[in-house]
Structures are given as C-alpha cells and as structure tokens.
Backbone as a chain_set.jsonl record, in Angstrom:
{"seq": "XXXXXXXXXXXXXXXXXXXXXXXXXXXXXXXXXXXXXXXXXXXXXXXXXXXXXXXXXXXXXXXXXXXXXXXXXXXXXXXXXXXXXXXXXXXXXXXXXXXXXXXXXXXXXXXXXXXXXXX", "coords": {"N": [[17.601, 18.911, -14.142], [17.641, 22.034, -13.567], [16.167, 23.791, -12.045], [15.482, 22.437, -9.763], [17.725, 21.376, -8.199], [18.637, 20.242, -5.78], [17.078, 18.187, -4.859], [16.561, 14.653, -4.82], [16.094, 12.329, -7.507], [14.764, 9.922, -6.854], [14.105, 9.544, -3.54], [16.448, 8.185, -1.384], [15.948, 7.286, 1.263], [13.176, 6.9, 1.371], [12.943, 4.901, -0.535], [14.398, 2.886, 0.765], [12.655, 2.435, 2.919], [10.463, 1.356, 1.548], [11.664, -0.949, 0.521], [12.134, -2.285, 2.917], [9.581, -3.066, 3.575], [9.144, -5.183, 2.014], [9.593, -7.14, -1.015], [7.237, -7.504, -2.521], [5.544, -5.423, -1.788], [7.092, -3.217, -2.512], [7.196, -3.654, -5.308], [4.458, -3.459, -5.961], [3.799, -0.808, -5.164], [5.605, 0.669, -6.743], [4.858, -0.103, -9.376], [2.218, 0.799, -9.416], [2.677, 3.546, -9.134], [4.069, 4.051, -11.551], [2.102, 3.473, -13.516], [-0.185, 4.986, -12.678], [0.803, 7.586, -12.45], [1.558, 8.231, -15.061], [-0.975, 8.426, -16.225], [-2.019, 10.557, -14.713], [-0.284, 12.639, -15.444], [-0.889, 12.819, -18.172], [-3.555, 13.626, -17.968], [-3.287, 16.076, -16.64], [-1.883, 17.507, -18.592], [-3.781, 17.494, -20.668], [-5.924, 18.843, -19.447], [-4.821, 21.306, -18.977], [-5.285, 23.224, -20.886], [-7.828, 24.021, -20.367], [-8.015, 25.879, -18.363], [-9.285, 25.572, -15.922], [-8.736, 26.231, -12.943], [-9.18, 25.21, -10.345], [-9.661, 22.446, -10.766], [-7.233, 21.768, -11.995], [-5.508, 22.356, -9.899], [-6.314, 20.392, -8.048], [-5.59, 18.067, -9.477], [-2.794, 18.419, -9.615], [-2.219, 18.313, -6.907], [-2.954, 15.657, -6.267], [-1.103, 14.319, -7.847], [1.254, 15.127, -6.606], [1.019, 13.774, -4.169], [1.166, 11.087, -5.04], [3.775, 11.053, -5.97], [5.157, 11.462, -3.616], [4.722, 9.052, -2.314], [6.5, 7.226, -3.42], [8.826, 8.512, -3.118], [9.651, 10.29, -5.089], [11.225, 12.876, -5.29], [11.987, 15.276, -6.722], [9.946, 15.417, -8.626], [7.809, 15.696, -6.882], [8.305, 18.218, -5.794], [8.077, 19.832, -8.067], [5.416, 19.326, -8.754], [4.213, 20.404, -6.49], [4.855, 23.086, -6.865], [3.42, 23.571, -9.216], [0.832, 23.1, -8.216], [0.595, 25.229, -6.406], [0.772, 27.414, -8.162], [-1.553, 27.01, -9.701], [-3.432, 27.236, -7.665], [-3.109, 29.919, -7.051], [-4.065, 30.978, -9.352], [-2.38, 31.357, -11.482], [-1.249, 30.771, -14.596], [1.051, 30.963, -15.993], [4.148, 29.741, -17.182], [3.444, 27.105, -16.704], [3.419, 25.204, -18.709], [6.128, 24.651, -19.133], [6.761, 23.611, -16.627], [5.183, 21.298, -16.662], [6.475, 19.911, -18.69], [8.946, 19.574, -17.429], [8.09, 17.907, -15.349], [7.364, 15.608, -16.801], [9.847, 14.852, -17.814], [11.218, 14.269, -15.44], [9.572, 12.217, -14.574], [10.165, 10.164, -16.395], [12.822, 9.656, -15.674], [12.477, 8.858, -12.995], [10.9, 6.563, -13.347], [12.709, 4.94, -14.728], [14.668, 4.54, -12.758], [13.124, 3.252, -10.775], [12.348, 0.984, -12.196], [14.813, -0.282, -12.564], [15.314, -0.882, -9.921], [13.206, -2.679, -9.432], [13.882, -4.701, -11.208], [16.099, -5.673, -9.971], [15.063, -6.666, -7.642]], "CA": [[16.652, 19.875, -13.648], [18.349, 23.127, -12.936], [15.291, 24.467, -11.095], [15.304, 21.619, -8.567], [18.956, 20.598, -8.179], [18.979, 19.624, -4.502], [16.247, 17.023, -4.607], [16.894, 13.406, -5.499], [15.028, 11.814, -8.365], [14.059, 9.055, -5.897], [14.702, 9.693, -2.214], [16.962, 6.892, -0.925], [15.311, 6.864, 2.519], [11.847, 6.373, 1.038], [13.177, 3.626, -1.218], [14.764, 1.928, 1.813], [11.431, 2.094, 3.654], [9.686, 0.458, 0.695], [12.382, -2.228, 0.501], [11.923, -2.931, 4.214], [8.222, -3.621, 3.599], [9.178, -6.424, 1.241], [9.632, -6.964, -2.476], [5.892, -7.429, -3.098], [5.044, -4.067, -1.547], [7.879, -2.347, -3.379], [6.735, -3.85, -6.687], [3.1, -2.941, -6.074], [3.827, 0.654, -5.086], [6.323, 1.186, -7.918], [4.04, -0.301, -10.573], [1.084, 1.715, -9.329], [3.211, 4.871, -9.445], [4.383, 4.139, -12.981], [0.857, 3.521, -14.293], [-1.058, 6.063, -12.23], [1.419, 8.88, -12.718], [1.436, 8.502, -16.497], [-2.348, 8.879, -16.455], [-2.171, 11.886, -14.106], [0.426, 13.598, -16.298], [-1.689, 12.99, -19.387], [-4.744, 14.4, -17.625], [-2.834, 17.451, -16.387], [-1.556, 18.113, -19.893], [-5.036, 17.699, -21.392], [-6.743, 19.834, -18.747], [-4.146, 22.594, -18.85], [-5.895, 24.173, -21.825], [-9.159, 24.406, -19.893], [-7.901, 26.964, -17.375], [-10.071, 25.287, -14.722], [-7.655, 26.242, -11.956], [-9.489, 24.316, -9.222], [-9.429, 21.076, -11.223], [-5.791, 21.619, -12.19], [-4.904, 22.315, -8.56], [-6.603, 19.049, -7.492], [-4.756, 17.103, -10.192], [-1.409, 18.607, -9.178], [-2.157, 17.827, -5.527], [-2.969, 14.19, -6.316], [0.192, 13.908, -8.397], [2.24, 15.363, -5.553], [0.892, 12.664, -3.228], [1.698, 9.879, -5.682], [5.234, 11.184, -6.006], [5.633, 11.286, -2.249], [4.632, 7.644, -1.921], [7.699, 6.499, -3.863], [9.995, 9.341, -2.878], [10.054, 11.017, -6.296], [11.354, 14.19, -4.657], [11.941, 16.388, -7.682], [8.584, 15.467, -9.162], [6.937, 16.201, -5.827], [8.521, 19.67, -5.699], [7.511, 20.47, -9.261], [3.962, 19.229, -8.611], [3.83, 21.387, -5.467], [4.928, 24.403, -7.501], [2.24, 23.651, -10.091], [-0.356, 23.211, -7.371], [0.547, 26.6, -5.889], [0.454, 28.325, -9.279], [-2.967, 26.85, -10.02], [-4.168, 27.802, -6.531], [-3.019, 31.374, -7.177], [-4.636, 31.388, -10.627], [-1.296, 31.725, -12.395], [-0.986, 29.695, -15.549], [2.325, 31.197, -16.684], [5.227, 28.767, -17.003], [2.978, 25.759, -16.381], [3.808, 24.285, -19.788], [7.501, 24.222, -18.858], [6.722, 22.753, -15.439], [4.662, 20.005, -17.097], [7.575, 19.263, -19.411], [9.896, 19.156, -16.385], [7.494, 16.743, -14.676], [7.444, 14.449, -17.683], [11.25, 14.458, -17.844], [11.501, 13.631, -14.146], [8.818, 10.961, -14.541], [10.95, 9.162, -17.128], [13.976, 9.302, -14.846], [11.992, 8.113, -11.833], [10.483, 5.237, -13.819], [13.916, 4.168, -15.045], [15.264, 4.13, -11.481], [12.245, 2.266, -10.147], [12.415, -0.256, -12.972], [16.088, -0.932, -12.199], [15.111, -1.429, -8.578], [12.342, -3.858, -9.566], [14.638, -5.749, -11.907], [17.04, -6.234, -9.01], [14.369, -7.183, -6.448]], "C": [[17.386, 20.999, -12.931], [17.484, 23.84, -11.905], [15.191, 23.712, -9.767], [16.547, 20.757, -8.332], [19.212, 19.828, -6.894], [18.19, 18.349, -4.225], [16.762, 15.816, -5.382], [15.758, 13.049, -6.446], [14.141, 10.889, -7.538], [14.808, 9.155, -4.576], [15.17, 8.335, -1.694], [16.295, 6.389, 0.36], [13.925, 6.277, 2.267], [11.975, 5.023, 0.354], [13.569, 2.541, -0.213], [13.54, 1.483, 2.609], [10.575, 1.118, 2.852], [10.341, -0.919, 0.612], [12.125, -3.012, 1.788], [10.54, -3.568, 4.328], [8.112, -4.903, 2.78], [9.095, -6.179, -0.241], [8.245, -6.844, -3.108], [5.321, -6.024, -2.955], [5.778, -3.077, -2.449], [7.391, -2.439, -4.816], [5.349, -3.233, -6.885], [3.076, -1.417, -6.091], [4.491, 1.245, -6.331], [5.474, 1.045, -9.183], [2.824, 0.621, -10.585], [1.523, 3.133, -9.663], [3.424, 5.025, -10.946], [3.107, 4.291, -13.806], [0.021, 4.754, -13.964], [-0.491, 7.429, -12.603], [1.366, 9.228, -14.194], [0.044, 9.046, -16.799], [-2.563, 10.28, -15.885], [-1.477, 12.959, -14.946], [-0.35, 13.873, -17.577], [-2.913, 13.86, -19.11], [-4.38, 15.864, -17.344], [-2.565, 18.178, -17.701], [-2.849, 18.438, -20.649], [-5.873, 18.812, -20.762], [-6.113, 21.219, -18.715], [-4.724, 23.65, -19.791], [-7.231, 24.708, -21.322], [-9.143, 25.627, -18.983], [-8.855, 26.804, -16.204], [-9.068, 25.119, -13.574], [-7.935, 25.321, -10.761], [-9.226, 22.861, -9.591], [-7.936, 20.819, -11.398], [-5.06, 21.553, -10.848], [-5.117, 20.945, -7.914], [-5.73, 17.985, -8.156], [-3.292, 17.202, -9.759], [-1.226, 18.095, -7.754], [-2.108, 16.297, -5.489], [-1.64, 13.655, -6.844], [1.288, 14.051, -7.351], [2.208, 14.221, -4.532], [1.439, 11.365, -3.779], [3.215, 9.891, -5.691], [5.83, 10.96, -4.616], [5.66, 9.833, -1.819], [5.854, 6.836, -2.322], [8.969, 7.301, -3.646], [10.522, 10.045, -4.114], [10.128, 12.51, -5.937], [11.273, 15.354, -5.626], [10.543, 16.537, -8.26], [7.638, 16.082, -8.137], [7.082, 17.719, -5.701], [7.926, 20.409, -6.893], [5.985, 20.448, -9.183], [3.459, 20.224, -7.569], [3.857, 22.799, -6.037], [3.745, 24.606, -8.442], [0.973, 23.864, -9.276], [-0.503, 24.646, -6.854], [0.189, 27.6, -6.992], [-1.029, 28.238, -9.631], [-3.838, 27.438, -8.907], [-4.229, 29.326, -6.635], [-3.596, 31.897, -8.49], [-3.611, 31.815, -11.654], [-1.005, 30.56, -13.335], [0.323, 29.891, -16.308], [3.345, 30.135, -16.27], [4.748, 27.353, -16.658], [3.353, 24.761, -17.465], [5.223, 23.768, -19.551], [7.546, 23.303, -17.64], [6.181, 21.366, -15.783], [5.723, 19.224, -17.865], [8.625, 18.76, -18.427], [9.384, 17.922, -15.644], [7.635, 15.488, -15.524], [8.887, 13.937, -17.792], [11.622, 13.714, -16.557], [10.781, 12.287, -14.019], [9.608, 9.856, -15.243], [12.152, 8.708, -16.311], [13.56, 8.462, -13.646], [11.585, 6.692, -12.231], [11.688, 4.356, -14.116], [14.58, 3.675, -13.762], [14.426, 3.06, -10.783], [12.3, 0.933, -10.887], [13.706, -1.01, -12.682], [15.973, -1.572, -10.83], [14.26, -2.695, -8.646], [13.077, -5.004, -10.234], [15.627, -6.426, -10.975], [16.384, -6.862, -7.803], [14.034, -8.654, -6.567]], "O": [[17.709, 20.86, -11.751], [18.019, 24.44, -10.973], [14.845, 24.309, -8.748], [16.439, 19.532, -8.272], [19.947, 18.84, -6.917], [18.619, 17.521, -3.422], [17.327, 15.955, -6.466], [14.606, 13.419, -6.219], [12.92, 11.043, -7.518], [16.007, 8.882, -4.51], [14.358, 7.417, -1.575], [16.1, 5.184, 0.52], [13.547, 5.278, 2.878], [11.202, 4.106, 0.631], [13.12, 1.401, -0.328], [13.398, 0.304, 2.936], [10.026, 0.166, 3.407], [9.652, -1.939, 0.629], [11.927, -4.226, 1.764], [10.354, -4.51, 5.098], [7.11, -5.614, 2.85], [8.593, -5.147, -0.685], [8.085, -6.16, -4.118], [4.695, -5.499, -3.876], [5.162, -2.211, -3.069], [7.195, -1.416, -5.472], [5.11, -2.554, -7.884], [2.412, -0.809, -6.931], [3.991, 2.212, -6.904], [5.386, 1.984, -9.975], [2.447, 1.156, -11.627], [0.83, 3.847, -10.388], [3.005, 6.019, -11.538], [3.038, 5.141, -14.694], [-0.423, 5.474, -14.858], [-1.228, 8.321, -13.024], [1.152, 10.387, -14.552], [-0.099, 10.016, -17.543], [-3.225, 11.104, -16.515], [-2.012, 14.051, -15.136], [-0.458, 15.019, -18.014], [-3.265, 14.724, -19.913], [-5.09, 16.777, -17.766], [-2.976, 19.323, -17.887], [-2.992, 19.528, -21.204], [-6.463, 19.627, -21.472], [-6.802, 22.205, -18.452], [-4.649, 24.845, -19.503], [-7.709, 25.737, -21.8], [-10.149, 26.324, -18.853], [-9.204, 27.79, -15.555], [-8.617, 24.012, -13.28], [-7.008, 24.715, -10.225], [-8.63, 22.122, -8.807], [-7.433, 19.77, -10.994], [-4.11, 20.787, -10.687], [-4.199, 20.4, -7.301], [-5.192, 17.107, -7.481], [-2.631, 16.183, -9.56], [-0.193, 17.509, -7.431], [-1.307, 15.717, -4.756], [-1.12, 12.658, -6.344], [2.153, 13.183, -7.23], [3.257, 13.757, -4.084], [2.105, 10.618, -3.062], [3.859, 8.87, -5.451], [6.884, 10.34, -4.474], [6.526, 9.427, -1.044], [6.21, 5.87, -1.647], [10.064, 6.832, -3.952], [11.708, 10.364, -4.188], [9.222, 13.287, -6.24], [10.557, 16.322, -5.37], [10.02, 17.647, -8.371], [6.774, 16.889, -8.481], [6.09, 18.424, -5.521], [7.341, 21.482, -6.741], [5.333, 21.44, -9.508], [2.397, 20.823, -7.744], [2.986, 23.614, -5.731], [3.14, 25.678, -8.467], [0.144, 24.71, -9.61], [-1.599, 25.207, -6.866], [-0.602, 28.518, -6.775], [-1.685, 29.259, -9.836], [-4.861, 28.065, -9.182], [-5.255, 29.942, -6.349], [-3.62, 33.106, -8.724], [-3.928, 32.548, -12.59], [-0.566, 29.494, -12.903], [0.67, 29.081, -17.167], [3.37, 29.701, -15.118], [5.568, 26.489, -16.349], [3.582, 23.588, -17.17], [5.491, 22.582, -19.744], [8.292, 22.324, -17.629], [6.666, 20.366, -15.255], [5.848, 18.01, -17.7], [9.137, 17.65, -18.574], [10.15, 17.005, -15.349], [7.988, 14.425, -15.013], [9.117, 12.729, -17.855], [12.261, 12.662, -16.595], [11.309, 11.341, -13.435], [9.705, 8.74, -14.733], [12.465, 7.519, -16.263], [14.213, 7.472, -13.318], [11.896, 5.733, -11.524], [11.69, 3.167, -13.796], [15.007, 2.523, -13.686], [14.962, 2.082, -10.263], [12.299, -0.127, -10.261], [13.7, -2.236, -12.567], [16.475, -2.673, -10.605], [14.57, -3.682, -7.978], [12.902, -6.161, -9.853], [15.96, -7.598, -11.151], [17.055, -7.524, -7.011], [13.452, -9.231, -5.648]]}, "num_chains": 1, "name": "protein.A"}
C-alpha cells in the first residue's frame, strides 16, 4: 500500500491487548472481524453504484470501527478516507480505495489466522 505506508496491517499493541484478554476473546474478535468485514466490503462494493452517499458513509464508518477493534490500521485509514469522501459527496477514486481495502483485508485475515493458529 503505497498510499498508507506508515500504518501496520495489524497494530501490534492492539493485538497484544487482545492476547491479554485471553485466547477465547482473541479468537472471537478475530473471527467476527473476518466474517463481518467480508460482508461489509461486499456491501460497500454493491452499494457504491447507488451513489447514496449517506448510506456509503455509514457503511465506511462501520467498517472503520470493525478495523479498529482488531487494530487493522491500514484498513482503518482507508475506511476513514472513504468515509470522508462519501461525506463530502466525492465518489472519485472510491473504486481504487475499495480495491485497496480488499487487498488489506486479505493481508489482515492472513495475519489474524496465523495468530489464531498459534493461540
């Protein structure tokens, strides 16, 4: 992600906090993120053609919160950028941002899955 180079895919401090809560909590939060985020990304992609900026802004906001829960920092920044664009009524470059989100989602899921496999 050249647009978001400073952020971690998964923030180590957030991951440590989840680990400290116990393996069951970590597993629950990670699995919920993996399932819920896929659905949110699919909905964002499907709704993007509608140009309903308020709905798209709400979806991006919800996605941003989900990303924050597991420390998916890059995803959270991209979702925040999408949310702002939708808030401002700007739909330019949203297709690329959605693609960036999906790429980051795959990376985040792979990292979380490795963490779960080791827990």
